[in-house]
C-alpha positions as CSV (number, residue, x, y, z in Angstrom):
1,M,-10.6,-18.1,24.8
2,E,-13.1,-18.3,28.1
3,N,-9.8,-18.1,30.3
4,F,-8.5,-15.1,28.4
5,K,-9.9,-12.5,31.3
6,S,-8.4,-14.3,33.9
7,D,-4.8,-13.8,32.2
8,V,-4.5,-10.8,30.4
9,E,-6.3,-7.5,31.8
10,I,-7.5,-5.2,29.0
11,K,-6.1,-1.4,29.5
12,L,-6.9,-0.5,25.8
13,I,-9.7,-0.6,23.4
14,A,-8.8,-0.2,19.7
15,L,-11.9,0.4,17.7
16,D,-12.4,0.5,13.6
17,M,-15.0,2.8,12.6
18,D,-16.9,1.8,9.7
19,G,-18.5,-1.5,9.8
20,T,-17.7,-1.7,13.4
21,L,-18.2,0.9,16.0
22,L,-20.5,2.7,13.2
23,N,-23.6,0.9,12.0
24,D,-24.5,0.9,8.5
25,E,-26.5,4.7,9.0
26,H,-22.7,5.7,10.4
27,E,-24.0,6.2,13.3
28,V,-22.7,5.2,17.1
29,S,-25.7,2.8,18.5
30,E,-26.6,3.8,22.0
31,E,-25.4,0.3,23.7
32,N,-21.8,1.2,21.8
33,R,-21.9,4.5,23.4
34,K,-22.9,3.2,27.1
35,A,-20.3,0.6,26.9
36,I,-17.3,2.7,25.7
37,K,-18.8,4.9,28.5
38,E,-18.4,2.7,31.3
39,A,-14.8,1.3,29.9
40,Q,-13.9,4.6,30.1
41,E,-15.0,5.2,33.5
42,K,-13.3,1.6,34.6
43,G,-9.7,3.6,33.1
44,V,-9.7,1.8,30.1
45,F,-8.2,3.8,27.1
46,V,-10.3,3.8,24.3
47,V,-8.7,5.0,20.9
48,L,-10.2,5.0,17.2
49,S,-8.5,3.0,15.3
50,T,-9.7,3.9,11.5
51,G,-9.0,4.7,7.7
52,R,-10.6,7.9,8.0
53,S,-8.9,11.3,8.5
54,L,-9.1,13.4,11.6
55,R,-11.3,15.8,9.7
56,N,-13.9,12.6,9.0
57,C,-13.9,10.9,12.9
58,Q,-13.2,13.9,15.3
59,K,-16.7,14.9,16.1
60,H,-17.3,10.9,16.6
61,A,-14.2,11.0,19.1
62,D,-16.1,14.2,20.7
63,S,-19.1,13.2,20.8
64,L,-17.9,9.7,22.9
65,A,-15.9,12.1,24.8
66,L,-13.0,10.3,24.1
67,T,-9.9,11.3,26.0
68,S,-7.4,9.0,24.8
69,Y,-5.5,8.9,21.0
70,L,-6.3,8.8,17.6
71,V,-5.0,6.6,15.0
72,T,-6.2,8.0,12.1
73,V,-5.8,7.0,7.7
74,N,-4.4,3.7,8.8
75,G,-2.0,4.8,11.0
76,S,-0.9,7.6,8.7
77,E,-1.6,10.1,10.8
78,I,-1.7,9.8,15.1
79,Y,-2.9,12.4,17.5
80,D,-2.8,12.6,21.0
81,D,-5.4,13.1,23.6
82,Q,-5.3,17.2,22.8
83,R,-5.6,16.5,19.1
84,G,-2.2,17.1,18.6
85,L,-0.1,15.5,15.7
86,V,2.2,12.8,17.3
87,E,3.4,11.1,13.9
88,R,2.6,11.4,10.3
89,N,3.7,9.2,7.3
90,L,3.4,10.3,3.6
91,V,2.6,8.6,0.2
92,T,5.0,10.3,-2.5
93,S,3.4,12.7,-4.7
94,E,5.0,10.7,-7.6
95,S,3.1,7.5,-6.2
96,I,0.0,9.2,-6.0
97,Q,0.7,10.7,-9.7
98,W,1.1,7.0,-10.6
99,M,-1.9,5.7,-9.0
100,L,-4.1,8.4,-10.6
101,E,-2.9,7.5,-13.8
102,L,-3.9,3.6,-13.0
103,T,-7.4,5.0,-12.6
104,Q,-7.9,6.9,-15.5
105,K,-6.1,4.0,-17.8
106,H,-8.7,1.6,-16.3
107,K,-11.6,4.3,-15.7
108,I,-12.3,3.7,-11.9
109,R,-13.3,5.2,-9.0
110,Y,-10.9,6.8,-6.2
111,W,-10.3,8.6,-3.4
112,A,-7.0,10.2,-1.7
113,I,-6.7,12.0,1.4
114,S,-4.1,14.7,1.7
115,T,-3.1,16.9,4.9
116,N,-5.4,19.3,3.8
117,R,-8.5,17.4,2.6
118,N,-9.9,14.4,1.0
119,Y,-10.8,14.2,-2.6
120,F,-13.5,11.9,-4.1
121,D,-12.9,11.4,-8.1
122,E,-11.2,14.4,-8.5
123,M,-7.3,15.7,-7.5
124,P,-5.9,19.2,-7.1
125,E,-5.0,20.6,-10.3
126,D,-1.0,20.2,-8.5
127,I,-0.9,17.1,-7.0
128,H,3.0,17.6,-6.0
129,A,1.8,20.7,-3.8
130,E,0.0,18.7,-1.6
131,E,0.9,16.0,1.2
132,W,-0.5,13.1,0.8
133,L,-1.9,10.3,3.5
134,K,-3.6,7.3,1.6
135,F,-5.1,6.6,-2.0
136,G,-8.1,4.4,-2.2
137,F,-9.5,2.4,-5.4
138,N,-12.8,1.6,-5.5
139,I,-13.2,-1.0,-8.0
140,K,-16.6,-3.5,-8.0
141,D,-15.2,-5.5,-10.9
142,V,-13.1,-8.5,-9.6
143,P,-10.7,-8.7,-12.4
144,T,-10.0,-5.3,-12.5
145,R,-9.4,-5.2,-9.0
146,D,-7.2,-8.1,-9.3
147,M,-5.0,-6.6,-11.6
148,I,-4.6,-3.7,-10.1
149,Q,-4.1,-5.5,-7.0
150,K,-1.1,-6.9,-8.8
151,E,0.4,-3.5,-10.4
152,L,0.4,-2.2,-6.9
153,E,2.5,-5.2,-5.5
154,A,4.9,-5.3,-8.4
155,R,5.6,-1.4,-8.0
156,G,6.2,-1.9,-4.1
157,G,6.7,0.4,-1.4
158,F,2.8,0.4,-0.5
159,E,0.6,-1.1,2.3
160,L,-2.0,-2.7,0.6
161,S,-5.6,-3.4,2.5
162,N,-9.0,-2.3,2.3
163,S,-12.1,-1.1,4.1
164,T,-14.8,-2.9,2.1
165,P,-14.4,-5.7,-0.4
166,T,-14.7,-3.9,-3.4
167,N,-11.7,-1.3,-2.7
168,I,-8.4,-1.4,-2.2
169,E,-6.6,1.3,0.4
170,V,-2.8,2.2,0.0
171,N,-0.4,3.3,2.7
172,P,3.5,3.7,2.8
173,V,5.0,0.4,3.0
174,G,5.1,-0.5,6.8
175,I,2.2,2.0,7.8
176,N,-0.9,0.2,9.5
177,K,-3.3,0.3,12.1
178,A,-0.8,-2.2,14.4
179,K,2.1,0.3,14.1
180,G,-0.1,3.0,15.2
181,L,-1.5,1.4,17.9
182,S,2.1,0.1,19.1
183,L,3.3,4.1,19.2
184,V,0.3,5.0,21.2
185,C,0.7,2.1,23.7
186,E,4.3,2.8,24.0
187,R,3.7,6.5,24.8
188,L,0.9,5.1,27.7
189,G,3.2,2.6,28.8
190,I,0.7,-0.3,27.6
191,D,1.8,-3.7,26.5
192,M,0.3,-5.0,23.2
193,K,-1.1,-8.0,24.9
194,N,-3.3,-5.6,27.2
195,V,-5.3,-4.5,23.8
196,M,-8.3,-5.3,22.5
197,A,-8.5,-4.4,18.7
198,V,-12.0,-4.8,16.8
199,G,-12.6,-4.5,13.2
200,D,-14.3,-5.8,9.8
201,S,-11.6,-5.5,7.2
202,L,-8.4,-6.1,5.5
203,N,-7.2,-2.3,7.6
204,D,-7.9,-4.0,10.5
205,L,-5.9,-7.4,9.9
206,A,-2.4,-6.2,11.6
207,M,-3.9,-4.7,14.4
208,I,-6.2,-7.8,15.2
209,N,-3.3,-9.9,14.8
210,A,-0.9,-7.8,16.7
211,A,-3.3,-7.4,19.6
212,G,-3.4,-9.6,22.9
213,L,-7.6,-10.2,21.8
214,G,-8.2,-9.7,18.3
215,V,-11.9,-9.5,17.7
216,A,-14.0,-9.3,14.4
217,M,-16.8,-8.2,14.0
218,G,-20.4,-10.9,13.0
219,N,-20.2,-8.6,9.5
220,A,-16.2,-9.0,8.9
221,Q,-14.8,-10.4,5.8
222,E,-13.8,-14.3,6.2
223,T,-10.3,-13.4,6.3
224,V,-10.5,-10.8,9.3
225,K,-12.9,-13.8,11.1
226,K,-10.1,-16.4,10.8
227,A,-7.5,-14.2,12.3
228,A,-9.4,-13.3,15.2
229,D,-9.7,-14.9,18.8
230,W,-13.5,-13.9,19.2
231,I,-16.2,-13.0,16.8
232,T,-18.8,-10.4,18.1
233,A,-22.4,-9.4,16.9
234,N,-22.5,-7.4,13.5
235,N,-22.3,-3.6,13.7
236,N,-26.0,-3.1,13.7
237,E,-26.4,-5.4,16.6
238,D,-24.1,-3.3,19.2
239,G,-21.1,-5.7,18.4
240,V,-18.7,-3.3,19.9
241,A,-20.7,-3.0,23.3
242,A,-20.9,-6.8,23.6
243,A,-17.0,-7.4,23.1
244,I,-16.7,-4.3,26.1
245,R,-19.1,-6.0,27.9
246,K,-17.8,-9.7,27.7
247,W,-13.6,-8.8,27.7
248,V,-13.6,-5.4,29.4
249,L,-16.2,-4.5,31.9
């Protein structure tokens, strides 16, 4: 990997948020902030590519003065540099209903993101009146988690990932951060080989595989570390800044 930089110029940096850009206090460190600012000053696009909804990532994007696209809800929504909606991919309300019934049957915690708001362990009275972007299961018990994973796989039509080892995130099949980033790159006239993608969880795997340079955090899940081209420091040790300084600046 040492000769990577001389071969390929990084023109876009895609950053996951939780466990990556943010430390365990859910804050952006000064070092990460400085590195992102310097990358943008150099003309490199910095894109948040997150499982969070726009509601939960916009203030970070604004505080970093990001001038580029946002890939949100694992690629279910893409926003442009003016925060205008570019693309939206929905999970059917029938699927949401079915998943909600799974959580009730197995007494497990969950969350769901609609185009209007985020729900945690509660749902609106009329599920079918909302447009849904993602459903998440929070399951600490391994056998239960494996069983739910199998049920989801058997039903089909879902893109399954996680954002921590104890959860399962459900998007429409084929929708992930890599797909979102390829749309962004297309619009910016950038090749995916000129992208550095940084992340820590299974919902980052697709973009780490698709990017020219895939970087795993020091705190990343083992599967993500194996897929990555390079492993940086953890999210409490300015791992994002270290990757930007090594490969971009």
